[in-house]
Each structure stands twice: as structure tokens, then as C-alpha cells.
DOLOZA-476169 format. One record per residue (C-alpha): residue number from 1; x, y, z; residue in one letter. Coordinates in steps of 0.02 Angstrom, whole numbers. Layout:
! DOLOZA-476169
+-----+--------+--------+--------+------+
! pos !   east !  north !     up ! code !
+-----+--------+--------+--------+------+
! NUM !      X !      Y !      Z !    A !
...
+-----+--------+--------+--------+------+
***
This chain:
! DOLOZA-476169
+-----+--------+--------+--------+------+
! pos !   east !  north !     up ! code !
+-----+--------+--------+--------+------+
!   1 !    297 !   -170 !  -3400 !    M !
!   2 !    379 !    -76 !  -3234 !    H !
!   3 !    256 !     50 !  -3140 !    I !
!   4 !    366 !    144 !  -3030 !    Y !
!   5 !    247 !    234 !  -2903 !    V !
!   6 !    378 !    368 !  -2820 !    Y !
!   7 !    534 !    368 !  -2733 !    M !
!   8 !    568 !    464 !  -2590 !    E !
!   9 !    733 !    502 !  -2478 !    R !
!  10 !    746 !    543 !  -2324 !    W !
!  11 !    894 !    550 !  -2204 !    P !
!  12 !    957 !    431 !  -2084 !    I !
!  13 !   1008 !    492 !  -1926 !    P !
!  14 !   1190 !    411 !  -1892 !    P !
!  15 !   1198 !    312 !  -1730 !    K !
!  16 !   1329 !    450 !  -1655 !    D !
!  17 !   1169 !    579 !  -1664 !    G !
!  18 !   1269 !    701 !  -1802 !    T !
!  19 !   1158 !    754 !  -1949 !    S !
!  20 !   1214 !    667 !  -2113 !    P !
!  21 !   1302 !    733 !  -2248 !    S !
!  22 !   1230 !    740 !  -2389 !    G !
!  23 !   1067 !    727 !  -2446 !    D !
!  24 !   1013 !    569 !  -2364 !    G !
!  25 !   1007 !    394 !  -2443 !    W !
!  26 !    877 !    287 !  -2519 !    L !
!  27 !    729 !    229 !  -2412 !    K !
!  28 !    679 !     37 !  -2419 !    Q !
!  29 !    570 !     -2 !  -2559 !    M !
!  30 !    454 !   -136 !  -2575 !    Y !
!  31 !    422 !   -226 !  -2750 !    T !
!  32 !    228 !   -304 !  -2799 !    V !
!  33 !    284 !   -408 !  -2932 !    Y !
!  34 !    184 !   -544 !  -3037 !    I !
!  35 !    288 !   -700 !  -3110 !    L !
!  36 !    238 !   -820 !  -3249 !    S !
!  37 !    288 !   -989 !  -3253 !    S !
!  38 !    378 !  -1060 !  -3421 !    L !
!  39 !    336 !  -1211 !  -3383 !    K !
!  40 !    139 !  -1206 !  -3376 !    T !
!  41 !     96 !  -1010 !  -3410 !    K !
!  42 !     31 !   -993 !  -3212 !    R !
!  43 !     66 !   -813 !  -3142 !    Y !
!  44 !    111 !   -791 !  -2949 !    Y !
!  45 !     81 !   -632 !  -2861 !    I !
!  46 !    187 !   -580 !  -2722 !    G !
!  47 !    274 !   -422 !  -2655 !    H !
!  48 !    453 !   -401 !  -2559 !    T !
!  49 !    609 !   -305 !  -2527 !    D !
!  50 !    725 !   -379 !  -2645 !    S !
!  51 !    643 !   -446 !  -2811 !    I !
!  52 !    813 !   -514 !  -2887 !    E !
!  53 !    831 !   -615 !  -2708 !    R !
!  54 !    651 !   -681 !  -2701 !    R !
!  55 !    663 !   -743 !  -2909 !    L !
!  56 !    813 !   -846 !  -2842 !    R !
!  57 !    719 !   -923 !  -2714 !    E !
!  58 !    564 !   -961 !  -2804 !    H !
!  59 !    692 !  -1051 !  -2974 !    N !
!  60 !    789 !  -1141 !  -2832 !    S !
!  61 !    628 !  -1234 !  -2755 !    G !
!  62 !    628 !  -1152 !  -2601 !    K !
!  63 !    446 !  -1083 !  -2607 !    S !
!  64 !    320 !  -1223 !  -2586 !    T !
!  65 !    208 !  -1179 !  -2688 !    Y !
!  66 !    298 !  -1119 !  -2826 !    T !
!  67 !    431 !  -1272 !  -2852 !    K !
!  68 !    305 !  -1396 !  -2971 !    S !
!  69 !    290 !  -1252 !  -3081 !    Y !
!  70 !    477 !  -1177 !  -3117 !    I !
!  71 !    570 !  -1088 !  -3198 !    P !
!  72 !    468 !   -918 !  -3156 !    W !
!  73 !    516 !   -761 !  -3256 !    E !
!  74 !    458 !   -590 !  -3187 !    V !
!  75 !    345 !   -489 !  -3296 !    I !
!  76 !    273 !   -352 !  -3218 !    Y !
!  77 !    322 !   -245 !  -3057 !    T !
!  78 !    258 !   -106 !  -2966 !    E !
!  79 !    368 !    -17 !  -2821 !    E !
!  80 !    309 !     63 !  -2655 !    Y !
!  81 !    365 !    141 !  -2518 !    P !
!  82 !    309 !     27 !  -2367 !    T !
!  83 !    262 !   -143 !  -2354 !    K !
!  84 !     83 !   -117 !  -2283 !    Q !
!  85 !     63 !    -29 !  -2464 !    A !
!  86 !    157 !   -153 !  -2563 !    A !
!  87 !     55 !   -291 !  -2480 !    Y !
!  88 !   -112 !   -194 !  -2508 !    A !
!  89 !    -75 !   -209 !  -2695 !    R !
!  90 !    -29 !   -377 !  -2694 !    E !
!  91 !   -219 !   -415 !  -2604 !    M !
!  92 !   -295 !   -285 !  -2733 !    Q !
!  93 !   -222 !   -388 !  -2878 !    I !
!  94 !   -252 !   -543 !  -2818 !    K !
!  95 !   -439 !   -483 !  -2793 !    S !
!  96 !   -451 !   -488 !  -3007 !    Y !
!  97 !   -303 !   -619 !  -3065 !    K !
!  98 !   -364 !   -693 !  -3195 !    G !
!  99 !   -502 !   -572 !  -3260 !    G !
! 100 !   -514 !   -431 !  -3374 !    R !
! 101 !   -416 !   -310 !  -3254 !    A !
! 102 !   -275 !   -440 !  -3227 !    F !
! 103 !   -266 !   -460 !  -3398 !    R !
! 104 !   -246 !   -273 !  -3446 !    A !
! 105 !   -129 !   -250 !  -3298 !    L !
! 106 !      8 !   -387 !  -3382 !    I !
! 107 !     -8 !   -340 !  -3580 !    Q !
+-----+--------+--------+--------+------+
***
């Protein structure tokens, strides 16, 4: 399941002070994600600016907490425009992990 909050576009001014052409570039988005261990059915909740890179790190054993439960798969994602918003949502999801609200989220 994927929930896309919104995607904001904004122009990034070039370093030489000229105006950018076109309608600008995509703003950096942050992803809140839930992983499921295929080995133990445990869950891991986190946030990142690159879900593909982060999943590779989890599955290669670079993350101390998750290396015992490899392999992992992404089962849920949400996108946020700022790191602070993504972190706040991560903490909210962690606050009801294992409860009815968490189960409803991953269904």
C-alpha cells in the first residue's frame, strides 16, 4: 500500500544567479516506510530520502538492529516533503505499533 501525501515543485535558483528555465525541479521527498522480515515476521519502521538505498542497507546487514532478521521487504510507504514531517510520522506509527491502528495501516 502506498499513500502519497503530496508532491511539491519548486524552482532551485542556479548558482550563477540566473532564473531557472522550465517549471523547476522536484523537491527532495522523504519516505516513511515499514519493513517486514521474511524470516521472522517482525516489523521495522523508519524514514529515509532513498527507499531503494535504505532497503539495500537493511538487507546487506549494515543496520545493526535489522541484520538478524534479513531478508526484509517493504510493505508500506508514505511520502513527506520534509525530513521533520517524515520523522514525526515515523514516531506516530511507532507509538501504535502492534496495536489496532498499526494493523489497519499495514493491511
